[in-house]
C-alpha positions as CSV (number, residue, x, y, z in Angstrom):
1,M,22.2,-6.4,-11.5
2,K,20.5,-2.9,-12.5
3,L,17.1,-2.1,-11.4
4,L,14.5,0.2,-12.1
5,V,11.8,1.1,-9.7
6,L,8.8,2.8,-11.0
7,G,6.9,5.5,-8.2
8,S,7.5,8.3,-6.0
9,G,5.7,7.6,-2.7
10,G,6.9,6.3,0.6
11,R,6.3,2.9,-0.4
12,E,8.6,2.9,-3.3
13,H,11.3,4.9,-0.9
14,A,11.1,1.9,1.2
15,L,11.6,-0.5,-1.7
16,V,14.7,1.4,-2.9
17,W,16.2,1.7,0.5
18,K,15.8,-2.4,0.7
19,L,17.1,-3.0,-2.6
20,A,19.9,-0.8,-2.3
21,Q,21.0,-3.1,0.4
22,S,21.3,-5.9,-1.8
23,R,25.0,-6.5,-2.8
24,Q,23.5,-7.8,-6.3
25,V,22.4,-4.3,-7.3
26,T,25.2,-2.2,-9.2
27,Q,22.9,0.5,-10.3
28,L,19.4,1.6,-9.2
29,W,17.5,4.3,-10.8
30,V,14.1,5.5,-9.8
31,A,11.2,7.1,-12.1
32,P,10.6,9.5,-10.6
33,G,11.4,9.1,-7.2
34,N,11.5,11.7,-4.4
35,A,13.9,13.7,-2.1
36,G,14.5,10.8,-0.3
37,T,15.2,8.6,-2.7
38,A,18.0,10.4,-4.0
39,L,19.7,10.0,-0.5
40,E,20.0,6.6,-0.8
41,R,23.2,4.6,-1.8
42,L,24.0,1.1,-2.9
43,A,25.2,-1.2,0.0
44,G,28.0,-2.9,-2.5
45,S,29.3,0.4,-4.1
46,G,28.6,3.4,-2.2
47,A,27.1,4.6,-5.7
48,A,23.8,6.8,-5.4
49,V,20.4,6.1,-6.4
50,E,19.4,7.8,-9.6
51,N,15.9,9.7,-9.7
52,V,14.9,10.1,-13.4
53,P,12.3,12.6,-14.4
54,I,9.7,10.4,-15.7
55,G,6.2,9.5,-14.3
56,A,5.4,6.1,-13.5
57,D,2.6,5.9,-15.9
58,Q,4.6,7.8,-18.9
59,F,4.8,4.6,-20.5
60,D,6.5,5.4,-23.7
61,A,9.0,7.6,-22.0
62,L,9.8,4.8,-19.5
63,I,10.4,1.9,-22.2
64,A,12.8,4.1,-24.2
65,F,14.5,5.0,-21.0
66,A,14.6,1.1,-20.6
67,K,15.8,0.2,-24.1
68,Q,18.6,2.6,-23.4
69,H,19.9,1.7,-20.2
70,R,18.9,-2.0,-20.4
71,P,17.7,-2.9,-16.5
72,D,17.7,-6.4,-15.4
73,L,14.7,-6.0,-13.3
74,V,11.8,-3.4,-13.4
75,V,9.9,-3.0,-10.0
76,V,6.5,-1.3,-9.9
77,G,5.0,0.4,-6.5
78,P,2.1,2.0,-7.5
79,D,-1.5,1.0,-8.4
80,N,-2.2,3.2,-11.4
81,P,0.6,1.9,-13.5
82,L,-0.3,-1.7,-12.9
83,A,-4.2,-1.0,-13.6
84,L,-3.2,0.7,-17.0
85,G,-0.7,-2.3,-17.8
86,V,2.5,-1.2,-17.4
87,V,3.5,-5.0,-16.7
88,D,2.2,-6.0,-20.3
89,R,4.0,-3.1,-22.0
90,F,7.2,-4.1,-20.4
91,Q,6.9,-7.5,-20.7
92,A,6.0,-7.3,-24.6
93,E,9.3,-5.3,-25.0
94,G,11.1,-8.5,-23.4
95,F,12.0,-7.0,-19.9
96,L,11.8,-8.9,-16.5
97,I,9.4,-6.9,-14.3
98,W,7.8,-7.7,-11.3
99,G,3.8,-6.7,-10.7
100,P,1.0,-8.1,-11.7
101,N,-0.3,-7.7,-15.3
102,Q,-3.5,-5.7,-16.5
103,R,-5.8,-8.6,-16.1
104,A,-4.7,-9.8,-12.5
105,A,-4.3,-5.8,-11.5
106,Q,-8.2,-5.8,-11.8
107,F,-8.2,-6.9,-8.0
108,E,-7.3,-3.6,-7.0
109,A,-8.6,-1.7,-10.3
110,S,-12.1,-2.8,-9.8
111,K,-13.8,-3.5,-6.6
112,A,-16.9,-5.0,-8.5
113,F,-14.6,-7.6,-10.2
114,S,-13.2,-8.6,-6.6
115,Q,-16.6,-9.0,-5.3
116,E,-17.7,-11.2,-7.9
117,F,-14.4,-13.2,-7.8
118,M,-14.8,-14.0,-4.0
119,I,-18.4,-14.7,-4.7
120,R,-17.8,-17.0,-7.2
121,H,-14.6,-18.4,-5.7
122,G,-16.3,-18.9,-1.7
123,I,-13.8,-16.5,-0.2
124,P,-15.8,-15.0,2.6
125,T,-16.3,-11.2,2.4
126,A,-19.4,-9.1,3.2
127,R,-23.0,-9.0,1.4
128,S,-22.8,-6.2,-1.4
129,G,-24.0,-4.8,-4.6
130,T,-22.7,-2.7,-7.7
131,F,-24.6,0.0,-9.1
132,T,-24.6,2.8,-11.6
133,D,-28.1,4.5,-10.7
134,P,-28.2,6.4,-7.8
135,A,-31.8,5.2,-7.0
136,E,-30.9,1.8,-7.0
137,A,-27.7,2.3,-5.0
138,K,-29.9,4.1,-2.3
139,R,-32.6,1.4,-2.3
140,Y,-30.0,-1.2,-1.6
141,C,-28.5,1.0,1.3
142,A,-31.9,1.2,2.8
143,T,-31.8,-3.0,2.8
144,L,-28.8,-2.6,4.6
145,G,-30.0,-0.1,7.3
146,G,-27.6,2.5,5.8
147,R,-25.1,0.7,7.6
148,C,-22.7,0.2,4.6
149,A,-19.3,1.2,3.2
150,V,-19.7,2.8,-0.2
151,K,-16.7,2.4,-2.8
152,A,-16.0,4.1,-6.0
153,D,-15.7,0.9,-8.3
154,G,-11.8,2.3,-9.6
155,L,-8.6,3.5,-8.0
156,A,-9.0,7.0,-6.1
157,L,-5.7,7.1,-4.7
158,G,-7.0,5.1,-1.1
159,K,-9.5,7.5,-0.6
160,G,-13.1,6.5,-2.5
161,V,-14.4,4.6,0.3
162,L,-17.3,6.6,2.2
163,L,-18.6,4.8,5.8
164,A,-22.2,5.2,6.5
165,T,-24.0,4.7,9.6
166,S,-27.4,5.5,9.0
167,I,-29.6,5.6,5.7
168,A,-29.1,9.5,5.6
169,D,-25.1,9.3,5.8
170,A,-25.4,6.5,2.9
171,E,-27.5,8.3,0.5
172,R,-24.9,11.3,0.8
173,A,-22.0,9.0,0.1
174,V,-24.0,7.7,-3.2
175,D,-24.8,11.1,-4.6
176,E,-21.1,12.3,-3.7
177,I,-19.6,9.1,-5.8
178,L,-22.3,8.9,-8.4
179,V,-23.8,12.1,-9.0
180,D,-21.2,15.0,-8.0
181,K,-18.2,12.8,-9.3
182,S,-15.9,13.4,-6.5
183,F,-13.7,10.7,-7.2
184,G,-14.0,11.3,-11.2
185,Q,-14.4,8.3,-13.3
186,A,-13.5,6.0,-10.7
187,G,-16.9,6.4,-9.5
188,S,-18.8,5.5,-12.5
189,S,-20.0,2.6,-10.5
190,V,-20.4,1.9,-6.8
191,V,-20.0,-1.1,-4.7
192,I,-21.9,-1.0,-1.7
193,Q,-20.7,-3.4,1.2
194,E,-22.5,-4.3,4.3
195,L,-20.7,-2.5,7.2
196,M,-18.7,-5.2,8.7
197,E,-17.6,-5.2,12.6
198,G,-14.6,-6.5,14.2
199,M,-10.8,-5.7,14.2
200,E,-9.4,-4.6,10.9
201,I,-5.7,-5.7,9.6
202,S,-3.7,-5.8,6.7
203,L,-2.6,-9.1,5.0
204,H,0.4,-9.1,2.6
205,A,1.0,-12.2,0.6
206,L,4.0,-12.7,-2.4
207,C,2.5,-14.4,-5.3
208,D,4.3,-16.1,-8.3
209,G,0.9,-17.4,-10.0
210,R,1.1,-20.7,-8.3
211,T,2.6,-20.1,-4.7
212,A,2.0,-17.4,-2.1
213,K,3.9,-16.7,0.5
214,L,2.1,-15.0,3.5
215,F,3.6,-12.0,5.7
216,P,3.5,-11.2,8.9
217,T,0.4,-9.3,10.8
218,S,0.1,-5.6,10.3
219,Q,-2.4,-3.0,11.1
220,D,-3.0,0.2,9.2
221,H,-4.6,3.3,10.6
222,K,-7.2,5.0,7.6
223,R,-8.8,7.6,9.4
224,S,-7.0,11.0,9.6
225,H,-7.4,11.8,13.5
226,D,-7.1,10.0,16.4
227,G,-9.3,7.5,17.6
228,D,-10.5,6.5,14.2
229,I,-12.1,9.6,13.5
230,G,-12.1,12.1,10.3
231,L,-11.7,11.3,6.8
232,N,-10.4,8.3,5.1
233,T,-6.7,8.8,3.9
234,G,-4.2,6.5,2.4
235,G,-2.7,5.4,5.7
236,M,-2.0,7.5,8.6
237,G,0.4,4.9,10.3
238,T,1.0,1.6,10.6
239,Y,3.0,-1.3,13.0
240,S,3.9,-4.8,12.7
241,P,3.4,-7.5,14.0
242,A,-0.1,-7.0,15.0
243,P,-1.4,-9.1,18.1
244,F,-5.0,-10.1,17.3
245,L,-3.4,-13.3,15.4
246,S,-1.3,-16.1,16.6
247,D,0.7,-17.4,14.3
248,S,-1.6,-20.8,13.6
249,E,-4.4,-18.3,13.5
250,L,-2.6,-16.4,10.7
251,E,-2.3,-19.2,8.9
252,Q,-5.5,-20.3,9.3
253,V,-6.5,-16.9,7.8
254,G,-4.5,-17.8,4.8
255,E,-6.1,-21.1,4.0
256,Q,-9.4,-19.7,4.2
257,I,-8.5,-16.6,2.0
258,L,-5.5,-17.5,-0.1
259,R,-6.3,-20.8,-0.9
260,P,-9.6,-20.4,-2.6
261,W,-7.7,-17.1,-4.2
262,L,-5.1,-18.7,-5.6
263,A,-7.3,-22.0,-6.6
264,G,-9.8,-19.0,-8.4
265,C,-6.8,-17.7,-10.1
266,V,-6.1,-20.7,-12.4
267,A,-9.6,-21.6,-12.8
268,D,-10.0,-18.3,-14.5
269,G,-6.6,-18.2,-16.1
270,I,-5.2,-15.5,-14.1
271,D,-1.4,-15.4,-13.7
272,F,-1.0,-13.1,-10.8
273,R,2.7,-12.5,-10.2
274,G,3.2,-9.6,-7.6
275,L,2.2,-8.9,-4.1
276,L,-1.5,-9.6,-3.1
277,Y,-2.9,-7.0,-0.2
278,P,-6.2,-8.3,1.3
279,G,-7.9,-6.1,4.0
280,V,-9.1,-8.3,6.3
281,M,-12.1,-7.6,9.0
282,L,-12.0,-10.2,12.1
283,T,-15.7,-10.6,12.4
284,A,-17.4,-12.5,15.1
285,S,-18.1,-15.1,12.4
286,G,-14.7,-15.3,11.3
287,P,-12.4,-13.5,9.1
288,K,-13.8,-11.5,5.6
289,V,-12.1,-9.8,3.1
290,I,-12.8,-6.1,3.2
291,E,-11.3,-5.3,-0.4
292,F,-7.8,-6.3,-2.5
293,N,-5.2,-4.5,-3.5
294,A,-2.6,-5.3,-6.1
295,R,0.5,-4.0,-4.6
296,F,2.6,-3.5,-1.4
297,G,0.5,-1.3,1.2
298,D,1.5,2.0,1.9
299,P,2.3,2.6,4.6
300,E,2.7,-0.8,5.6
301,T,5.8,-1.3,2.9
302,Q,7.6,0.8,5.5
303,V,7.3,-1.6,8.6
304,Y,7.6,-4.9,6.6
305,L,10.8,-4.2,5.0
306,P,12.6,-3.2,8.3
307,R,11.6,-6.7,9.5
308,L,12.2,-8.8,6.1
309,E,15.6,-10.6,6.3
310,N,15.9,-11.8,2.8
311,D,17.7,-10.1,0.1
312,L,14.5,-8.6,-1.5
313,V,15.9,-8.6,-4.9
314,D,15.8,-12.4,-4.6
315,L,12.4,-12.4,-3.9
316,L,10.8,-10.2,-6.7
317,I,12.8,-12.3,-9.1
318,A,11.2,-15.7,-7.7
319,S,7.7,-14.0,-7.5
320,A,8.6,-12.6,-11.2
321,T,9.6,-16.1,-12.8
322,G,7.3,-18.6,-10.7
323,T,10.0,-20.0,-8.6
324,L,8.9,-18.7,-5.2
325,D,8.4,-22.4,-4.0
326,R,12.0,-22.3,-3.4
327,I,12.1,-19.3,-1.1
328,T,11.5,-19.2,2.5
329,L,10.8,-15.8,4.1
330,R,12.8,-14.7,7.2
331,W,11.4,-12.0,9.5
332,S,13.0,-10.2,12.4
333,S,11.2,-11.0,15.6
334,Q,11.3,-6.8,16.5
335,A,8.6,-4.9,16.2
336,C,8.4,-1.7,13.7
337,V,6.2,1.4,13.9
338,C,5.6,3.9,11.1
339,V,3.8,7.2,11.5
340,V,3.0,9.3,8.8
341,A,3.3,13.3,8.8
342,A,1.1,14.8,6.7
343,S,0.3,18.3,5.0
344,G,-2.2,20.6,6.4
345,G,-5.7,19.9,5.4
346,Y,-4.9,16.4,4.1
347,P,-6.5,14.2,3.0
348,G,-8.5,17.6,1.7
349,P,-6.9,20.4,-0.3
350,I,-3.1,21.0,0.8
351,T,-0.5,23.8,-0.1
352,K,3.0,22.6,-1.2
353,D,6.4,23.7,-0.8
354,K,6.8,24.0,2.9
355,V,10.3,23.7,4.0
356,I,11.1,20.5,6.0
357,E,13.2,21.0,9.2
358,G,15.2,18.7,11.5
359,L,15.4,15.6,9.0
360,D,19.2,15.1,9.7
361,A,18.6,15.3,13.7
362,A,15.7,12.6,13.4
363,A,17.7,10.2,10.9
364,A,20.4,10.3,13.6
365,L,18.6,8.4,16.2
366,P,19.5,4.6,16.5
367,D,16.8,2.3,14.6
368,V,15.2,4.8,12.9
369,K,14.4,5.5,9.3
370,V,12.6,8.5,7.8
371,F,10.5,7.2,4.8
372,H,10.1,10.1,2.2
373,A,6.5,10.1,0.5
374,G,5.6,13.9,-0.9
375,T,8.7,15.5,-1.2
376,A,10.9,17.3,-3.2
377,M,14.3,19.4,-3.5
378,K,13.7,23.2,-4.4
379,N,16.7,25.5,-4.2
380,G,18.7,23.1,-2.1
381,K,15.9,22.2,0.5
382,I,13.6,19.5,1.0
383,V,10.1,20.5,0.5
384,T,6.5,19.2,1.1
385,S,4.9,18.3,-2.4
386,G,2.2,15.8,-1.4
387,G,-0.6,15.2,1.1
388,R,1.3,12.4,3.0
389,V,5.0,13.8,3.1
390,L,6.9,11.4,5.6
391,G,7.0,7.8,7.0
392,I,9.0,8.3,10.4
393,T,10.0,4.4,11.0
394,A,11.5,2.6,13.9
395,W,11.9,-0.5,15.3
396,A,12.8,-2.4,18.6
397,P,12.4,-5.6,20.7
398,T,8.9,-4.3,21.7
399,L,5.7,-2.6,20.4
400,A,6.1,0.0,22.7
401,Q,9.6,0.9,22.5
402,A,9.4,1.1,18.8
403,R,6.5,3.4,19.3
404,D,8.2,5.7,21.6
405,R,11.4,5.8,19.1
406,A,9.1,6.7,16.1
407,Y,7.2,9.4,18.0
408,A,10.8,10.6,19.8
409,A,12.2,10.8,15.6
410,L,8.9,12.6,14.6
411,G,9.2,15.6,17.4
412,K,12.6,16.3,15.5
413,I,10.8,16.9,12.7
414,H,8.7,20.1,11.6
415,F,7.0,21.9,8.6
416,E,4.4,24.5,8.6
417,G,0.8,22.7,8.8
418,M,2.5,19.4,9.6
419,H,-0.1,17.1,11.1
420,Y,-0.1,13.2,12.4
421,R,-2.1,10.6,14.4
422,T,-0.8,10.1,18.2
423,D,-2.4,6.8,18.8
424,I,-0.5,4.7,16.2
425,G,-0.3,1.1,17.8
426,A,-2.5,2.3,20.6
427,K,-5.3,-0.7,19.7
428,A,-2.5,-3.3,20.1
429,L,-0.8,-1.6,23.3
430,A,-4.2,-1.5,24.9
431,R,-5.0,-5.1,24.3
């Protein structure tokens, strides 16, 4: 089979790494890819994965490439192409493509759409309101005592959520999104959600329009600094499994969230074929959905795929063709930890083109994989090209061992301005 993967981040490198392990794959392109994807080799032939210099949202060029090279499956990694309708475009040209269509991608592309869907179909979530007028938004914040999450309605690279614990904080957040337009068009309206308290976990479920297969638990670390302080980021690290739900409790959470979600999709005529990723808060009154994402998480993908024992090609085809009910997901019992190494200044302004040293030494360690995110090749050297640069990932029989391995590998890597959290997995280990 010939595969085309769209995207350039750590999630896409992890997808490419796992897909390349399938002996069904005879050729694999990534558009545009990164310095890490270009280093991968196919398990079946040893052939190199090929980066293609086409952006994931350059639909006309992607379609032209696909018509020339005829991939058997197209795999979409990032959220923005999904929201813009890349799946619809490829389907119209007769290609098999994995990912939700534009209507289904609204679960992530519009937080207002998601909130209204959850309320309509009885999916547990926080009390919320949607606003375009700053004064009305601030009045609603006051009814919550200022304890709220103020969210840009649209896509904002995982950063469009501002948390407030006072009325003054909430009003500043409203102004930042609606008045100052810090998130551009994504902030043309805001969703204000009561601040939920509890343990946050990431759930993933592979869907084919009728069937949903739940993944094990994981936990992301969104804040930029240790102790969950600092600005929200796209994710500074993650681990799986998270010990806050037993297998039976995970199944129960799936029943409370996935069953009404699937029924709601059928009732509303939404054909969701792809990966649903709900962020869930385990509150004192039960699990509640914080928000939905419509693709693999980043960096959750980096800890799920090393644990996945299935051929990923089979899973994605089953999801895209509506045959997921024939598949049983198989998972390693090992724990997996990913620590993100970010550029100095992230999630604010960053500088690029910093030479990355120590990659080979880290990769030489057993049960370690360094996934590239914001990297590029320049003058024969791998350099930084984004905010989140690398996802240093390790697996082991226990979470503590996996965490030690990941940080040992990270200790061999250096680039100017590199920063990372030192407490990935600490909540689980303290439990």
